[in-house]
Structure formats: C-alpha cells, structure tokens
N, C-alpha and C positions, 0 to 999 in steps of 0.2 A: 472663676469663669463658669458659665453654664454651658453644658455640652448637650447637643441635640442629636441623638443617635437615630439613624434612619436605615432603611434597607439599601442595598447596593444600587438598585435601579433608581431610586429617588436621588441618591447621592450623585449618580452619573448624570442625571438630567440637570441637576443644579450645577454640576461642574461644567457641562457644555454651555450653559447660559453664561457662566463666568468666563469661559474660554472666548466667547464672542466679545465680551468686554475687554479681555486682555489683548485680543487681536486688534480691536479698534484703538486701544491705547498705544500699541506698538506702531501702528500706522501714524497716529498723531505725533508720537515721539520722533519718527522718521522725518515728518514735516518740520518739527521744531528744530531738529538737527540741521536740516537743510536751510532753514531761516537763520540759524546761528552762523553757518558757514557763509551766508550771503551778507552778513553785516559788513559795513564799511570799516576801514582801518584808520588808525591814527599813527602817523610816523613817529617813531621814538627817536628824538634828536639828542637826548641827554646821553653823554658818554659815561655810562655807569661803569664803575670798576669795583669788583668784588674780591674778597679774600677766599681762597679755596685751599684744600689740602695740597694742591699742586702750585700754589702761589697766586699772584694777582691775575685776574681774568676780567676782560670786558664782557658786557652782555653779549656781544657778537660771538665771542670765543666760547661762551657757554652753550651755544648751539652745537659745537663740535662739527662733524661733517654733515649735519642735517639742516634742512631748510625750516623745520618747525621746532618750536620750543614750548614746553609746558612747564610752568613754574608753580609749585605748591608753596604758598606763603605760610610757613610753619611758625606758630607762635612761640617765640623764644626771645624774650627781651634782653637787652644789652647787659643787665646786671643779674639776670635770673641764673639760679644754680641748676635748674632742670627745665626741660621743655614742657609745653602744655600737655597734660594727659590725653586730651582729646586729639590733638595733632599727632601725638605719639601713636594713638589708636589708628588714625588714618595712615600714618607712615607704615605701620605693620601691614596695611592692606595694599599699598602701592609699591612696597619693597620688591625689587627684582623684576618689576615690569619694564624697566628701561630697555632690556634686551629685545623684548617683543615690540615695543614702540619704535625702537631703532629700525626694525624691519619695515616699518611704515614711515620712514624718513622723519622721525620725531624724537627729540631728546626730552627727558624728564628730569628735573632737578628740584631741590628744595632750597629756599632762601630764608634766612632769619637774621635778626638784628644782633644776636649774641656774637662775641668774638669767635673766630674760627677754631681756636684751640678748645674752647668750651664745647662747640658743636662736635668736634672730632671725638672728644671724650664721651659725650653723650651717645654718639653714633656707635662707638665701640661697645658701650654698655648693652646695646640691643642687637648688635651684629648687623646693622644696616649697611648696605653697600652703595646706595644711591649717592649721586653727587650732591653735596651740600655747600652752599656758598653763603658767606657772611656779608650782610649789607651794612655792617658797621662802617660809618664814615660816608655813606651816600644816602640819597633820598628815595631810593627805589621803593621801599616798603610804604613810605608816606605817599609817594606819587601814585601807587597802585592800590591805595585805599585800604591798607590793613594796619597801619601804625598811626596813632593819633596822640602825640606827646601831650600829657596833661589832659587828655580827652578833649582837646580842642579841635574844632573843625574849621578848616579854611575854605573860604569862598563857597560855603554851603555844601561842600563835598564830604558827606559823612560816610558811614558804613553801609554797604549794600545799596548804594545809590539813593540813600536818604540824606536828610540834612543834619542828622544827629549821629552820635556814636555812644556806646555804653562802656567802652573799655579802651585802654591805650594800645593793646595788641589784640588782633583778631585774625582769623584764618581766611584764606581765599585761594583761588587758582586763576592764573592768567595764561593766555595763549598768545604766541608771537610767531610771525613769519618773516624770514630773511630772504630778500629778493636777490637775484643774481648780481645786481649792482652793489650789494652790501647794505642797502637800506633795510631797516627793520620796522615792521608794522605791528601794532598791538591790535589784535582782532577781538579779544573776548576776555572778560573776567567774571567770575561768579563767586558768591559769598554765602554764608549762612546755610540754609537748607539746600542751596544749589550744589553743595559739596556731597550731599547724601549719595549721589550716584557713584562716587569714587570709593565708597566703603562697602566692600563685599560682605563683611560681617553683618552690617545692617540689612543689606539686600537679602542675605540668607535668612535672617530673623523675620523679615517681612513675609517669608513663605510659610512660617509656622503658625499654628493655631493661636499661640499667645502673642505673636508678633514681638515688638520691642518691649512690650509691657512696661512703659515708662510713665503711664498716666498718674500713678500714685506716688511718684517720686517728687522730691522738692523741685526739681527741674530736669528736663531731658538730659541724658548723659551723666547724671550725678553718680551713676553706678560705675562709670568708666574709670579704670585705673591704668597706670603704666603697666606694661606686661609683667614686670617682675614684682609688682606690688599687690596683686590679688591675694586675698587671704591674710593680709597684714592688718 
C-alpha cells in the first residue's frame, strides 16, 4: 500500500472532513435502526421444540425471562464434525454478551442443525458459554432461511431474500418478540454482509490503514480459521 505522509495540520483538516462524514453516517444508521424497529411482525405459530444442554425446550422457553430473543443461526450441519470457521469467528465475538443483553430484556442464543451432543463438545473446545440449541428434527433453520437441503429453494424463498441459494447451510440472525399473552412475533432477520456489524474484530480492522485487506484473497474470509487452528 502507498502511504502519503503529511504534516499534522494537513492530517487534522482531513480528519475533520472525515469526521463530518462519520457523523452523517451515524445519523443515517440511527434512522435505519428506527426503520428496522418499525417493521411489522409475523406471528410464529409453529410450536418448535429444540434440544439443549438442559433438555427439550420450546421457542417460547428459549426467551427465558426476557421478552426479546436474538438467534444466531450458526452453520453446523447435522453430519458435520466441526462448526463453520466463519461462524466460529462470529461466536468468539458475541460470546459472553448475553449478560449485557439480558440487562436490556434480551436473550441471545445460537441454533444449529447438528445434534446437541456434537454442539456441546464443540462448545467445550472453545470455552463458549452461550446457550446453544439444536434444531435437529424441526424446520426452524429452513423456515428462517438458513438451511436449504440439496440447495433447493421452496416457493422462491432463497438466501438473503433472493430466489436462489449457493449452499445448504448459511448464517443469519433473527429477532423475536414475545407478547404478554405468549404470542411470538418474528420482527427481523439478516444475512450475508448484514452480519458484519456483529463482528467486533472486523469493525476494529475497519479502523486500521490496511483494513480487512481481503482484496487479494481467493474470497473474503478465506484467511479465517477456527481459533485453535491459526498457524497450522
């Protein structure tokens, strides 16, 4: 990369121009968040049952004492021996946030298609403490747009609100609200680059001169490894 060295005053003037852009972006982001909160909801009427380390739980029970639930759809197929490296990267970033989110009436969990025993062993490997629920035996992952058996798309509902998909297992995040009468609403799901905001490592790299420097890689995130596999 080329570096353009300037005096401090020149740098400060350029930084102030960028600051104006950053402030405008922050205000636009606030507007976007407000629009996201204003989305209508779809009532979840399917009685999903999940396997967890504490036994079977319904979707309603995964909320715990909170009215809000965030679900990270973690790529881990039913027959896989390991979870997706990229999703493992993301999990390292949201690990232990559940306590802080709980202070704002929100539960955070991960769900995957792998059997619960497989998930528990993988969780132990990395020392993660978040709640992980297995969707094996239910249609939760398919219904919320992250699992496509045989890469088949039903009713034109592909990945990231498109009509196609490129893999059987893909990542995403979904948000739910439980009303006082017990009804559950699905308010939001995001996929692909919509997940960037959850990854603090990427957000930190975006502050650096080199950034993510992924342009010369075969594909973005090709450098990512599971935390215990760097250097191998």
